[in-house]
C-alpha positions as CSV (number, residue, x, y, z in Angstrom):
1,M,-7.8,0.7,-6.4
2,W,-11.2,-0.8,-6.9
3,T,-13.2,-2.6,-9.6
4,R,-16.0,-0.6,-11.1
5,T,-18.6,-3.2,-11.4
6,I,-21.5,-4.1,-9.1
7,K,-23.4,-7.3,-9.7
8,G,-22.0,-7.3,-13.3
9,R,-23.0,-3.7,-14.0
10,E,-20.2,-1.4,-15.1
11,L,-20.1,2.0,-13.5
12,H,-18.4,5.2,-14.5
13,F,-17.1,7.4,-11.7
14,Y,-16.2,11.1,-11.4
15,L,-14.9,13.4,-8.7
16,A,-17.9,14.6,-6.7
17,G,-16.3,16.2,-3.7
18,I,-13.9,16.1,-0.8
19,N,-14.7,14.9,2.7
20,N,-12.1,15.2,5.4
21,Q,-9.5,15.7,2.6
22,N,-10.6,12.3,1.2
23,F,-11.9,11.8,-2.4
24,L,-15.6,11.3,-2.8
25,M,-16.8,9.6,-6.1
26,R,-20.2,9.5,-7.7
27,D,-21.2,7.1,-10.4
28,K,-23.0,8.4,-13.5
29,E,-25.4,5.4,-13.8
30,T,-27.2,5.7,-10.4
31,G,-25.9,8.9,-8.8
32,T,-24.6,7.0,-5.8
33,W,-21.8,8.5,-3.7
34,W,-18.8,6.4,-2.8
35,Q,-15.8,6.7,-0.5
36,Q,-12.3,6.5,-2.0
37,I,-10.6,4.9,1.0
38,T,-13.2,2.2,1.7
39,G,-14.8,1.6,-1.7
40,K,-18.2,1.7,0.0
41,A,-21.4,3.4,-1.2
42,I,-22.5,5.9,1.4
43,Y,-25.5,7.6,-0.2
44,G,-27.9,6.9,-3.0
45,P,-29.6,3.9,-4.6
46,L,-26.6,1.6,-4.0
47,R,-25.9,2.6,-0.4
48,G,-24.4,-0.3,1.5
49,A,-22.7,-1.8,-1.5
50,A,-18.9,-2.1,-1.7
51,L,-16.5,-2.2,-4.6
52,E,-14.0,-5.1,-4.8
53,L,-10.5,-4.2,-3.8
54,V,-7.8,-4.7,-6.5
55,L,-4.3,-5.4,-5.4
56,S,-2.1,-2.5,-6.4
57,D,1.4,-1.0,-5.7
58,E,2.7,2.4,-4.7
59,L,6.1,2.4,-6.3
60,T,8.5,5.0,-7.6
61,F,8.6,5.1,-11.4
62,G,12.2,3.8,-11.3
63,E,11.3,0.7,-9.3
64,W,8.2,0.0,-11.5
65,R,10.2,0.5,-14.7
66,S,12.9,-2.0,-13.5
67,E,10.2,-4.6,-13.0
68,S,8.0,-3.8,-16.0
69,S,10.2,-2.6,-18.8
70,S,7.5,-3.1,-21.4
71,G,4.7,-1.5,-19.2
72,Q,2.6,1.3,-20.4
73,V,2.3,4.7,-18.7
74,L,-0.9,6.7,-18.6
75,A,-0.3,9.9,-20.5
76,P,-1.7,13.3,-19.3
77,V,-4.6,14.8,-21.2
78,A,-2.9,17.2,-23.6
79,K,-5.3,20.2,-23.1
80,Y,-4.9,20.0,-19.3
81,T,-1.2,19.6,-19.1
82,K,-0.6,23.0,-17.6
83,E,-3.0,22.4,-14.9
84,Y,-1.2,19.3,-13.5
85,D,0.7,19.9,-10.3
86,S,4.0,18.0,-10.3
87,N,4.8,18.5,-6.7
88,W,1.5,18.9,-4.8
89,E,2.3,16.8,-1.7
90,P,4.4,19.4,0.1
91,D,1.6,22.0,-0.4
92,V,-1.1,19.6,0.8
93,A,1.0,18.7,3.9
94,K,0.8,22.4,5.0
95,L,-3.0,22.4,5.0
96,P,-4.7,22.1,8.4
97,V,-6.5,18.8,8.9
98,V,-10.3,19.0,9.4
99,I,-10.3,16.1,11.8
100,S,-7.8,15.0,14.3
101,F,-7.3,12.6,17.2
102,P,-5.6,14.4,20.1
103,G,-4.1,12.1,22.7
104,T,-3.1,9.4,20.2
105,E,0.6,8.6,19.8
106,L,0.9,9.8,16.3
107,K,0.6,13.3,14.7
108,S,-2.2,13.9,12.2
109,R,0.2,14.2,9.2
110,D,2.4,11.2,10.2
111,V,2.5,8.8,7.3
112,V,1.5,5.2,8.0
113,I,1.1,1.9,6.2
114,G,-2.3,0.7,7.0
115,L,-3.7,-2.8,6.5
116,T,-6.6,-5.0,7.7
117,I,-6.6,-8.7,8.3
118,D,-9.9,-10.5,9.1
119,G,-11.4,-7.2,10.3
120,A,-8.4,-6.2,12.4
121,A,-6.6,-3.0,11.4
122,R,-3.0,-2.0,12.1
123,A,-1.0,1.1,11.2
124,Y,2.8,1.0,10.8
125,P,4.4,4.4,11.2
126,W,6.5,5.0,8.1
127,E,9.6,6.2,9.9
128,V,9.6,3.1,12.2
129,F,9.0,0.8,9.3
130,A,11.7,2.3,7.1
131,K,14.3,2.0,9.8
132,Q,13.5,-1.6,10.7
133,S,12.6,-3.1,7.3
134,P,12.0,-5.9,6.8
135,V,9.3,-5.9,9.5
136,L,7.9,-9.2,10.7
137,D,4.6,-9.0,12.5
138,R,1.4,-10.9,13.2
139,V,-2.2,-9.6,12.8
140,S,-5.1,-11.8,13.6
141,R,-2.6,-14.7,13.9
142,T,-1.5,-14.1,10.4
143,P,2.3,-13.8,9.9
144,L,3.2,-10.7,7.8
145,L,6.3,-9.5,6.1
146,L,6.6,-5.8,5.3
147,V,9.6,-4.7,3.1
148,L,11.1,-1.4,1.9
149,G,12.2,-1.7,-1.7
150,P,15.7,-1.3,-3.1
151,D,14.9,2.4,-3.8
152,G,14.2,3.2,-0.2
153,K,10.8,4.5,-1.1
154,S,8.6,1.7,-2.4
155,F,7.0,-0.9,-0.2
156,R,5.2,-4.2,-0.3
157,V,3.5,-6.5,2.3
158,F,3.5,-10.3,2.0
159,L,2.1,-13.3,3.8
160,A,5.1,-14.7,5.6
161,R,4.5,-18.4,4.7
162,I,6.3,-20.7,2.3
163,D,4.3,-23.7,1.3
164,G,2.0,-23.2,4.3
165,R,4.9,-23.0,6.8
166,E,5.5,-19.7,8.6
167,A,8.9,-18.2,7.8
168,E,11.2,-15.4,8.9
169,F,13.1,-13.2,6.5
170,F,16.1,-10.8,6.8
171,L,17.8,-8.5,4.4
172,Q,20.9,-9.9,2.8
173,D,24.0,-7.9,3.5
174,D,25.4,-6.9,0.1
175,S,27.9,-4.4,1.5
176,K,30.8,-6.6,0.6
177,S,29.5,-7.5,-2.8
178,D,29.9,-5.8,-6.1
179,A,26.3,-4.5,-6.0
180,P,26.0,-1.4,-8.3
181,A,24.6,1.9,-6.9
182,G,20.9,1.8,-6.4
183,G,20.8,-1.6,-4.7
184,K,20.5,-3.8,-7.7
185,N,21.5,-6.9,-5.7
186,W,18.8,-6.2,-3.0
187,S,17.5,-9.5,-1.7
188,L,16.0,-11.2,1.3
189,L,16.9,-14.6,2.8
190,D,14.4,-16.8,4.6
191,T,15.3,-18.9,7.7
192,T,13.1,-21.9,6.6
193,T,14.7,-22.8,3.3
194,A,17.7,-20.4,3.1
195,S,16.4,-19.2,-0.3
196,Q,17.0,-15.8,-1.8
197,W,14.0,-13.6,-2.5
198,N,13.5,-10.4,-4.6
199,F,11.3,-7.4,-3.9
200,Q,8.5,-9.0,-5.9
201,G,8.3,-11.7,-3.2
202,C,9.6,-14.4,-5.5
203,A,12.5,-16.8,-4.7
204,T,15.3,-16.4,-7.2
205,S,17.6,-19.1,-5.8
206,G,17.6,-21.9,-3.3
207,P,15.1,-24.7,-2.6
208,A,12.2,-22.4,-2.9
209,Q,13.3,-21.0,-6.3
210,G,10.3,-20.2,-8.6
211,K,7.8,-19.8,-5.7
212,C,6.3,-16.5,-4.7
213,L,4.8,-15.2,-1.5
214,A,1.2,-14.2,-1.4
215,R,0.6,-10.4,-1.4
216,I,-1.3,-8.5,1.3
217,P,-3.2,-5.3,0.3
218,A,-1.9,-2.2,2.2
219,L,-2.4,1.5,2.0
220,K,0.1,4.4,2.5
221,D,-1.9,7.1,4.2
222,Y,-1.9,10.0,6.7
223,W,-2.6,8.9,10.3
224,F,-5.6,11.2,10.7
225,D,-7.3,9.6,7.6
226,W,-6.4,6.0,8.5
227,R,-7.6,6.5,12.1
228,N,-10.8,8.2,11.0
229,Y,-11.9,5.2,8.9
230,H,-10.4,2.5,11.2
231,P,-11.3,3.7,14.7
232,D,-10.2,0.4,16.3
233,T,-6.8,0.3,14.6
234,T,-3.7,-0.7,16.5
235,V,-0.3,0.8,16.0
236,Y,2.8,-1.2,15.4
237,R,5.4,-0.7,18.1
238,R,8.9,-2.2,18.2
């Protein structure tokens, strides 16, 4: 997700094409072409400019609803309702990729979580991440915490520091509690303050109660796409 202003000028974007199965945008004001994945202008009067990244989530509706009970949902355009595809991902996954990286350890359609810290990129294979969550890692000497949500599908990435001090986290075992189905009592514990944390990265009990971890932007993507735009990326192994 990106802002749509450049030097205070508001731009309006529309779908202009697809490149390597990646969305290309064009703004109506200048006719400049922009990449979806990088937010950079690649052709036209504003070439070289970059949109500002806006922190966003990729959550299931159920998880989002549990956190934002009064939130609003973008409604479909009534006259185009029949044209929406409610299950397009399986069909897209069957399409051949137009660019691949033979010899790398991941397959083109493997799903990864990608992030960049101080110019260093890292990809976390989804299957590895989901089995090991929470994942503690370090990129460019920055301690990171990657967590799979209570629904087993949503994810978030945080800076693993509490009041400037590096901290480790582990998933609290609720197997012996009266947690209802769906993981309502899902929580993390940290080894620094022994506080309890929710999926939003905020401490709900303990010495750190009321404090929240800083969020780190991350993208869920296919390996071929992430690797194409981040040629120097490393891959998490554990």
